[in-house]
LOKOL-690915 format. One record per residue: residue in three letters; x, y negated, z of N, C-alpha, C, O in turn. Coordinates in steps of 0.05 Angstrom, whole numbers, padded with zeros to 5 digits, always signed. Layout:
BEGIN
ALAXYZXYZXYZXYZ ...
// end
This chain:
BEGIN
MET+01469-01298-01585+01455-01299-01559+01465-01275-01542+01466-01253-01552 ALA+01472-01281-01517+01482-01260-01500+01460-01241-01493+01437-01248-01488 LEU+01467-01215-01492+01448-01195-01484+01445-01195-01454+01464-01197-01439 ALA+01420-01192-01446+01415-01191-01417+01425-01165-01406+01420-01144-01417 THR+01439-01167-01384+01449-01143-01371+01432-01137-01346+01423-01155-01332 GLY+01429-01111-01341+01414-01103-01318+01424-01077-01307+01439-01063-01320 THR+01417-01071-01283+01425-01046-01270+01409-01023-01281+01384-01024-01283 ALA+01423-01002-01288+01410-00978-01299+01392-00966-01278+01400-00964-01254 ARG+01369-00957-01286+01351-00944-01267+01361-00917-01260+01370-00902-01278 PRO+01360-00909-01234+01370-00883-01226+01352-00861-01239+01328-00865-01243 SER+01364-00838-01244+01350-00815-01255+01329-00804-01236+01331-00809-01211 ALA+01310-00789-01246+01290-00777-01229+01302-00758-01209+01294-00756-01186 VAL+01323-00743-01218+01336-00724-01200+01350-00738-01177+01348-00730-01154 ARG+01364-00760-01184+01378-00776-01163+01358-00788-01144+01363-00789-01119 THR+01336-00798-01154+01315-00810-01137+01303-00790-01118+01299-00795-01094 LEU+01298-00766-01129+01287-00744-01112+01307-00736-01091+01299-00733-01067 TRP+01332-00733-01098+01353-00725-01079+01357-00746-01057+01363-00739-01034 SER+01354-00771-01064+01358-00793-01045+01336-00795-01024+01341-00806-01002 SER+01313-00784-01030+01290-00786-01011+01290-00764-00991+01301-00742-00996 THR+01278-00769-00968+01276-00748-00947+01258-00725-00957+01264-00702-00952 VAL+01237-00732-00971+01219-00711-00982+01234-00694-01002+01231-00670-01002 GLY+01250-00707-01018+01266-00692-01038+01285-00673-01026+01288-00650-01034 LYS+01299-00682-01005+01318-00664-00991+01304-00641-00978+01314-00618-00978 LYS+01281-00646-00967+01266-00624-00954+01256-00604-00975+01255-00580-00971 ALA+01248-00615-00998+01239-00597-01020+01263-00580-01030+01259-00556-01036 VAL+01287-00592-01032+01310-00576-01040+01316-00555-01020+01322-00532-01027 MET+01314-00562-00994+01319-00542-00973+01298-00519-00975+01305-00496-00972 ALA+01273-00526-00979+01252-00506-00981+01256-00488-01006+01254-00464-01004 GLY+01261-00501-01028+01264-00485-01053+01288-00466-01052+01286-00443-01060 THR+01311-00477-01043+01335-00459-01042+01331-00438-01020+01341-00416-01023 GLY+01317-00445-00999+01311-00426-00978+01295-00402-00988+01300-00379-00981 VAL+01275-00408-01004+01258-00387-01016+01274-00369-01034+01272-00344-01033 LEU+01291-00380-01051+01308-00365-01069+01327-00346-01053+01331-00323-01060 MET+01339-00357-01032+01357-00341-01015+01342-00319-01000+01353-00297-00996 LEU+01318-00325-00992+01301-00305-00978+01295-00282-00997+01297-00258-00988 LEU+01288-00287-01021+01283-00266-01041+01308-00249-01045+01306-00224-01047 PHE+01331-00262-01047+01356-00247-01050+01361-00229-01025+01369-00206-01028 LEU+01356-00240-01001+01360-00224-00977+01343-00199-00976+01352-00178-00967 VAL+01318-00202-00984+01300-00178-00984+01311-00157-01003+01313-00134-00996 ALA+01319-00165-01027+01330-00146-01047+01356-00134-01036+01361-00110-01039 HIS+01373-00151-01024+01399-00142-01014+01396-00122-00992+01410-00102-00991 MET+01377-00127-00974+01372-00109-00952+01362-00082-00962+01372-00061-00953 LEU+01344-00082-00981+01334-00057-00992+01356-00041-01005+01357-00017-01003 GLY+01374-00055-01019+01397-00042-01031+01416-00030-01010+01426-00008-01013 ASN+01420-00045-00989+01438-00036-00967+01427-00010-00955+01443+00008-00947 LEU+01401-00007-00953+01389+00016-00940+01394+00042-00956+01389+00064-00946 LYS+01402+00039-00981+01409+00063-00997+01433+00078-00986+01438+00101-00993 VAL+01448+00065-00968+01470+00078-00955+01461+00103-00940+01477+00122-00936 PHE+01436+00104-00931+01426+00127-00916+01421+00151-00934+01417+00173-00924 PHE+01422+00148-00960+01418+00170-00979+01445+00182-00988+01445+00200-01005 GLY+01467+00173-00977+01492+00185-00983+01509+00169-01002+01500+00151-01015 PRO+01535+00177-01004+01554+00162-01021+01547+00162-01050+01550+00142-01064 GLU+01537+00184-01061+01531+00186-01089+01509+00166-01097+01511+00152-01117 GLU+01488+00166-01080+01465+00148-01085+01474+00118-01083+01467+00102-01099 PHE+01489+00112-01062+01496+00084-01056+01516+00074-01077+01514+00052-01087 ASN+01536+00091-01084+01555+00083-01104+01543+00080-01132+01550+00063-01147 SER+01523+00097-01137+01508+00095-01163+01493+00069-01164+01492+00055-01185 TYR+01480+00061-01142+01466+00036-01141+01484+00012-01145+01478-00006-01160 ALA+01508+00013-01132+01527-00009-01134+01537-00011-01163+01542-00032-01173 GLY+01541+00012-01176+01549+00012-01204+01528+00001-01222+01534-00013-01242 TRP+01502+00007-01216+01480-00003-01232+01479-00033-01231+01472-00046-01251 LEU+01485-00045-01208+01485-00074-01206+01504-00087-01226+01499-00110-01236 ARG+01526-00074-01233+01545-00085-01252+01536-00083-01281+01548-00095-01298 THR+01515-00067-01285+01506-00064-01313+01480-00079-01319+01470-00077-01342 ILE+01469-00093-01300+01444-00108-01304+01448-00128-01327+01467-00143-01327 GLY+01429-00129-01346+01431-00148-01367+01444-00137-01392+01443-00150-01413 GLU+01457-00114-01391+01470-00102-01415+01448-00092-01434+01427-00083-01425 PRO+01452-00094-01460+01477-00104-01474+01477-00134-01479+01496-00143-01491 VAL+01457-00148-01471+01457-00177-01476+01480-00190-01460+01494-00207-01471 LEU+01484-00182-01435+01506-00192-01419+01528-00171-01417+01522-00147-01419 HIS+01552-00180-01414+01574-00162-01410+01573-00151-01382+01559-00161-01365 ALA+01589-00130-01377+01590-00117-01351+01597-00138-01329+01615-00153-01332 SER+01581-00137-01307+01585-00154-01283+01578-00183-01287+01580-00198-01268 TRP+01570-00191-01311+01563-00219-01316+01539-00227-01298+01539-00249-01286 PHE+01519-00209-01296+01496-00215-01279+01504-00220-01250+01495-00239-01237 LEU+01522-00203-01240+01531-00206-01213+01544-00233-01208+01539-00246-01188 TRP+01561-00241-01228+01575-00267-01224+01555-00290-01227+01558-00310-01213 LEU+01536-00288-01245+01516-00309-01247+01500-00311-01221+01494-00333-01212 GLN+01493-00288-01210+01479-00287-01185+01495-00300-01162+01485-00315-01146 ARG+01521-00293-01161+01538-00304-01141+01541-00334-01143+01539-00348-01123 PHE+01545-00344-01167+01547-00373-01170+01521-00387-01163+01520-00409-01151 GLY+01498-00374-01171+01472-00385-01164+01468-00386-01134+01457-00406-01123 LEU+01476-00365-01120+01473-00364-01091+01491-00385-01077+01483-00398-01058 ILE+01515-00387-01087+01534-00407-01076+01522-00435-01079+01523-00452-01061 ALA+01510-00441-01102+01498-00467-01107+01475-00471-01088+01472-00493-01077 CYS+01459-00450-01083+01436-00452-01064+01446-00458-01036+01435-00475-01022 VAL+01467-00443-01028+01478-00447-01001+01489-00475-00997+01484-00488-00977 VAL+01504-00485-01017+01515-00512-01015+01493-00534-01014+01494-00551-00997 LEU+01474-00532-01033+01452-00551-01033+01436-00550-01007+01429-00571-00996 HIS+01431-00526-00997+01416-00522-00973+01431-00535-00949+01419-00549-00933 GLY+01456-00529-00947+01472-00540-00925+01476-00570-00926+01474-00583-00906 VAL+01481-00580-00950+01485-00610-00953+01459-00624-00946+01460-00644-00932 ALA+01437-00614-00956+01411-00627-00951+01405-00626-00921+01395-00646-00910 ALA+01411-00604-00908+01406-00601-00879+01423-00621-00864+01413-00634-00845 TYR+01449-00623-00871+01467-00641-00857+01458-00670-00861+01457-00686-00841 GLN+01451-00678-00885+01443-00705-00890+01417-00712-00877+01413-00735-00867 LEU+01398-00693-00876+01373-00698-00862+01378-00701-00832+01365-00718-00819 SER+01396-00685-00821+01403-00687-00793+01415-00715-00786+01408-00727-00766 ARG+01434-00724-00804+01446-00750-00799+01425-00772-00802+01426-00792-00787 ARG+01407-00769-00821+01386-00789-00825+01367-00790-00801+01358-00812-00793 ASP+01362-00767-00790+01344-00766-00766+01357-00779-00742+01344-00794-00727 LEU+01383-00774-00739+01398-00787-00716+01399-00817-00720+01396-00832-00700 ALA+01403-00827-00744+01405-00855-00750+01378-00869-00745+01377-00893-00739 ALA+01356-00855-00749+01329-00866-00747+01320-00868-00718+01299-00881-00712 ARG+01334-00854-00700+01325-00855-00672+01329-00882-00660+01349-00895-00666 PRO+01310-00891-00642+01314-00917-00629+01337-00916-00609+01346-00894-00600 THR+01348-00940-00603+01370-00942-00584+01361-00930-00557+01340-00936-00547 ARG+01379-00914-00545+01372-00901-00520+01370-00922-00498+01385-00941-00496 TYR+01350-00918-00481+01346-00936-00458+01368-00929-00437+01377-00906-00434 GLN+01377-00950-00423+01399-00946-00404+01393-00926-00382+01410-00911-00374 HIS+01368-00926-00372+01360-00909-00350+01343-00885-00359+01328-00873-00343 ARG+01344-00879-00385+01327-00858-00395+01345-00835-00405+01364-00840-00421 PRO+01340-00810-00397+01357-00788-00406+01355-00785-00436+01333-00788-00447 PRO+01377-00778-00450+01376-00775-00479+01357-00753-00487+01355-00732-00475 ALA+01343-00758-00509+01324-00738-00519+01340-00714-00529+01359-00717-00544 ARG+01331-00690-00522+01345-00666-00531+01331-00655-00555+01307-00656-00558 ALA+01348-00644-00573+01336-00631-00596+01320-00607-00587+01327-00594-00568 SER+01299-00601-00601+01283-00578-00594+01299-00552-00597+01320-00552-00611 TYR+01289-00531-00585+01302-00505-00586+01305-00496-00615+01325-00485-00623 ALA+01284-00499-00630+01284-00491-00658+01305-00506-00674+01319-00494-00691 THR+01307-00532-00670+01326-00548-00685+01354-00540-00678+01371-00538-00696 ARG+01360-00536-00652+01387-00528-00644+01394-00500-00656+01416-00496-00665 THR+01374-00482-00656+01378-00456-00667+01384-00457-00696+01402-00443-00706 MET+01370-00474-00711+01374-00477-00740+01402-00488-00746+01416-00478-00764 ARG+01410-00508-00730+01436-00520-00735+01459-00501-00730+01476-00497-00748 TRP+01459-00489-00706+01481-00471-00700+01479-00445-00716+01499-00434-00723 GLY+01454-00436-00721+01451-00413-00738+01462-00417-00766+01474-00399-00778 GLY+01457-00441-00776+01467-00448-00803+01498-00447-00804+01510-00438-00823 VAL+01511-00457-00783+01540-00457-00781+01550-00429-00780+01569-00421-00794 ILE+01538-00412-00763+01546-00384-00761+01543-00370-00787+01561-00354-00795 LEU+01521-00374-00801+01516-00361-00826+01535-00370-00848+01544-00354-00865 ALA+01542-00396-00848+01561-00406-00868+01589-00393-00864+01601-00385-00884 LEU+01597-00390-00839+01623-00377-00833+01621-00347-00840+01641-00336-00851 PHE+01598-00335-00835+01595-00307-00841+01596-00301-00871+01607-00281-00880 ILE+01584-00319-00887+01584-00315-00916+01613-00314-00926+01619-00298-00943 VAL+01630-00332-00916+01658-00332-00924+01671-00305-00916+01685-00292-00932 TRP+01666-00296-00891+01677-00270-00882+01666-00247-00899+01682-00230-00907 HIS+01641-00247-00905+01628-00226-00920+01639-00223-00948+01643-00201-00958 ILE+01645-00246-00961+01656-00246-00987+01685-00234-00987+01692-00218-01003 LEU+01701-00243-00967+01728-00232-00964+01728-00203-00956+01747-00189-00962 ASP+01707-00194-00943+01705-00167-00933+01696-00147-00954+01710-00127-00960 LEU+01672-00151-00966+01660-00131-00983+01659-00139-01013+01649-00124-01029 THR+01667-00164-01019+01668-00172-01047+01696-00171-01058+01702-00157-01077 THR+01714-00187-01046+01742-00187-01055+01758-00165-01041+01780-00158-01050 LEU+01747-00153-01019+01760-00132-01004+01786-00141-00990+01803-00124-00983 THR+01789-00167-00987+01814-00178-00976+01818-00169-00947+01841-00162-00940 VAL+01797-00169-00931+01800-00163-00902+01787-00136-00896+01785-00129-00872 ASN+01778-00121-00916+01765-00095-00911+01786-00075-00902+01808-00074-00914 PRO+01780-00059-00882+01800-00039-00872+01809-00019-00893+01832-00010-00893 LEU+01791-00012-00912+01798+00007-00933+01806-00008-00958+01827-00004-00970 GLY+01788-00026-00967+01794-00043-00990+01799-00028-01015+01818-00035-01030 LYS+01783-00008-01021+01787+00008-01044+01766+00001-01066+01742+00006-01061 PRO+01774-00011-01088+01755-00020-01109+01738+00003-01119+01748+00026-01122 HIS+01713-00002-01126+01694+00017-01138+01687+00040-01119+01679+00061-01129 HIS+01691+00036-01093+01683+00056-01073+01667+00041-01051+01675+00041-01028 PRO+01644+00030-01058+01629+00013-01039+01620+00029-01014+01621+00018-00992 TYR+01611+00053-01017+01602+00069-00994+01625+00072-00974+01621+00068-00950 GLU+01648+00081-00984+01671+00085-00967+01680+00059-00954+01689+00060-00931 ASN+01679+00037-00968+01687+00011-00957+01668+00003-00934+01677-00008-00914 VAL+01642+00007-00938+01622+00001-00917+01627+00017-00892+01627+00006-00870 VAL+01631+00043-00895+01636+00061-00872+01661+00053-00858+01662+00051-00833 ALA+01682+00048-00873+01708+00039-00860+01704+00013-00845+01716+00009-00824 ASP+01689-00005-00856+01684-00031-00844+01671-00028-00817+01681-00039-00797 PHE+01649-00014-00815+01633-00013-00791+01643+00007-00771+01630+00013-00751 GLN+01667+00019-00776+01680+00035-00756+01699+00017-00739+01711+00027-00719 VAL+01701-00008-00746+01717-00027-00731+01698-00044-00713+01680-00056-00723 TRP+01703-00044-00687+01684-00055-00668+01679-00085-00672+01656-00094-00671 TYR+01701-00101-00678+01696-00130-00680+01681-00137-00706+01668-00158-00707 VAL+01684-00120-00727+01668-00124-00751+01638-00122-00744+01622-00137-00754 ASN+01631-00102-00728+01604-00098-00720+01593-00122-00704+01571-00130-00707 VAL+01610-00132-00686+01602-00156-00670+01597-00179-00688+01576-00193-00686 ILE+01615-00185-00707+01611-00207-00726+01586-00204-00741+01570-00222-00744 TYR+01581-00180-00752+01558-00174-00769+01532-00177-00754+01513-00189-00763 ILE+01531-00164-00730+01506-00164-00714+01499-00192-00705+01476-00200-00706 VAL+01519-00208-00695+01514-00235-00686+01503-00252-00710+01484-00267-00706 ALA+01515-00248-00733+01506-00263-00757+01478-00256-00765+01462-00273-00773 MET+01471-00230-00763+01444-00221-00771+01423-00231-00750+01400-00236-00758 LEU+01430-00233-00725+01412-00244-00705+01407-00274-00711+01385-00284-00709 ALA+01429-00288-00718+01426-00316-00726+01409-00319-00751+01393-00337-00753 LEU+01412-00300-00769+01396-00300-00794+01366-00297-00787+01349-00310-00799 GLY+01360-00279-00769+01332-00274-00761+01319-00300-00750+01297-00306-00758 PHE+01333-00313-00732+01322-00338-00721+01320-00360-00743+01300-00375-00743 HIS+01339-00360-00761+01339-00380-00782+01315-00375-00801+01301-00394-00808 ILE+01309-00350-00807+01287-00344-00825+01260-00350-00811+01242-00361-00823 ARG+01259-00344-00786+01234-00348-00771+01225-00377-00771+01202-00383-00777 HIS+01244-00395-00766+01237-00423-00766+01237-00435-00794+01220-00451-00801 GLY+01256-00425-00811+01258-00436-00838+01235-00430-00856+01226-00446-00872 PHE+01223-00406-00853+01200-00398-00869+01176-00416-00863+01163-00425-00881 TRP+01172-00422-00838+01150-00439-00830+01155-00468-00840+01136-00481-00849 SER+01179-00478-00837+01186-00505-00847+01183-00507-00877+01172-00527-00887 ALA+01191-00486-00891+01189-00486-00921+01160-00486-00929+01152-00500-00948 ALA+01143-00471-00915+01114-00471-00921+01102-00498-00917+01085-00506-00933 GLN+01110-00512-00896+01100-00539-00892+01109-00558-00914+01093-00574-00924 THR+01135-00557-00921+01146-00575-00941+01133-00570-00968+01127-00590-00982 LEU+01128-00545-00976+01116-00539-01001+01086-00540-01002+01073-00535-01022 GLY+01074-00548-00979+01045-00552-00977+01029-00526-00977+01005-00526-00983 ALA+01042-00504-00969+01028-00478-00968+01012-00474-00942+00995-00457-00941 ASN+01018-00490-00922+01004-00486-00897+00978-00501-00896+00974-00521-00910 SER+00960-00491-00880+00934-00504-00875+00923-00493-00849+00935-00475-00837 ARG+00902-00505-00839+00891-00496-00814+00883-00467-00814+00886-00452-00795 ASP+00873-00458-00837+00865-00430-00840+00888-00411-00844+00886-00387-00836 ARG+00910-00421-00856+00932-00403-00862+00955-00404-00842+00973-00387-00844 ASP+00955-00422-00823+00977-00426-00805+00984-00400-00790+01007-00392-00787 ARG+00963-00387-00779+00968-00362-00764+00981-00341-00781+00999-00327-00773 LEU+00971-00338-00806+00981-00317-00824+01011-00324-00831+01027-00306-00832 LEU+01017-00349-00835+01044-00357-00842+01063-00352-00819+01086-00344-00823 LYS+01054-00358-00795+01071-00353-00771+01076-00323-00767+01099-00315-00761 VAL+01055-00307-00771+01059-00278-00769+01078-00268-00791+01095-00251-00786 THR+01075-00278-00815+01092-00270-00837+01121-00278-00831+01139-00262-00837 ALA+01125-00302-00820+01153-00310-00813+01165-00291-00793+01188-00284-00795 ASN+01149-00284-00772+01159-00266-00752+01166-00238-00763+01186-00226-00756 VAL+01148-00228-00780+01151-00201-00792+01176-00201-00809+01192-00182-00808 LEU+01179-00221-00826+01203-00223-00844+01228-00224-00827+01248-00211-00834 ALA+01229-00241-00807+01253-00244-00790+01260-00218-00777+01284-00210-00777 VAL+01241-00204-00765+01246-00179-00752+01255-00157-00771+01274-00143-00767 ALA+01240-00155-00794+01246-00134-00814+01273-00137-00826+01288-00118-00828 LEU+01281-00162-00833+01307-00166-00845+01329-00162-00825+01350-00150-00831 THR+01326-00172-00801+01346-00169-00780+01350-00139-00775+01373-00129-00774 ALA+01328-00124-00770+01330-00096-00765+01342-00080-00788+01358-00062-00784 GLY+01334-00088-00813+01343-00074-00836+01373-00077-00840+01387-00058-00847 PHE+01383-00101-00836+01412-00106-00839+01428-00093-00817+01450-00082-00822 ILE+01418-00095-00792+01433-00084-00769+01433-00054-00769+01451-00041-00758 ALA+01413-00042-00782+01411-00013-00782+01436+00000-00794+01443+00022-00785 VAL+01449-00012-00813+01472+00000-00826+01496+00002-00808+01507+00024-00804 PRO+01505-00020-00795+01528-00017-00776+01522+00001-00753+01539+00016-00743 VAL+01497+00000-00743+01489+00017-00720+01491+00047-00729+01501+00064-00714 ALA+01481+00053-00753+01482+00080-00763+01511+00091-00766+01516+00114-00761 VAL+01529+00073-00774+01557+00081-00777+01569+00085-00749+01584+00104-00744 MET+01562+00068-00730+01573+00070-00703+01565+00096-00689+01581+00108-00675 ILE+01540+00105-00694+01530+00129-00680+01534+00154-00697+01526+00176-00688 GLY+01546+00152-00720+01552+00175-00736+01531+00185-00755+01534+00206-00768 VAL+01509+00170-00757+01488+00178-00776+01497+00175-00804+01491+00191-00822 VAL+01513+00154-00809+01525+00149-00835+01555+00152-00831+01567+00138-00814 SER+01568+00169-00847+01597+00173-00843+01609+00182-00870+01633+00186-00871 
// end
């Protein structure tokens, strides 16, 4: 007797990813993880104000996290791969949701002006593109040292100072950090809605938190190139 054949049921992960709710959940989850990293990264960057010995010591400590269970720098590489995965998933989900949104719009009326994307939506889209390009630049600049003016391994303080003495590096960095601030401001609120953290009583607090996080992170990151430019850090 012939065995009945049937189509295999899709996995739960695939079903989740295929849905609009699932894509929004992936965006929210990866966004939260990247936000936590940014807070830690900013606090680490601010150690530059305590001088080369303090900053270089901090950078060296990052390479020893997890020892002796992990080998030297393993934690850093695991973190990097994790962040790259978050960025890719976040970007792909955002792109697919955008395409799905455009496809779902009704046919434009002949005598009706096309509906324009809201300011927040346009900011998120272009901000995401700017940040994606900046991440590539940042890796080539301060991770691989490929485009860094000094490019001296194991001298992070000196590489940072050499970097921000170049005017166009400051422009790239500051523009990217302003884009990051707008992205966090809208993204935090969107993630709270997606994860069900918002409510009528908590909406005001969440909006204030989004604004405070956006301003604090933007100011914290921009403080370093500005300090180098004016000679506070040298």
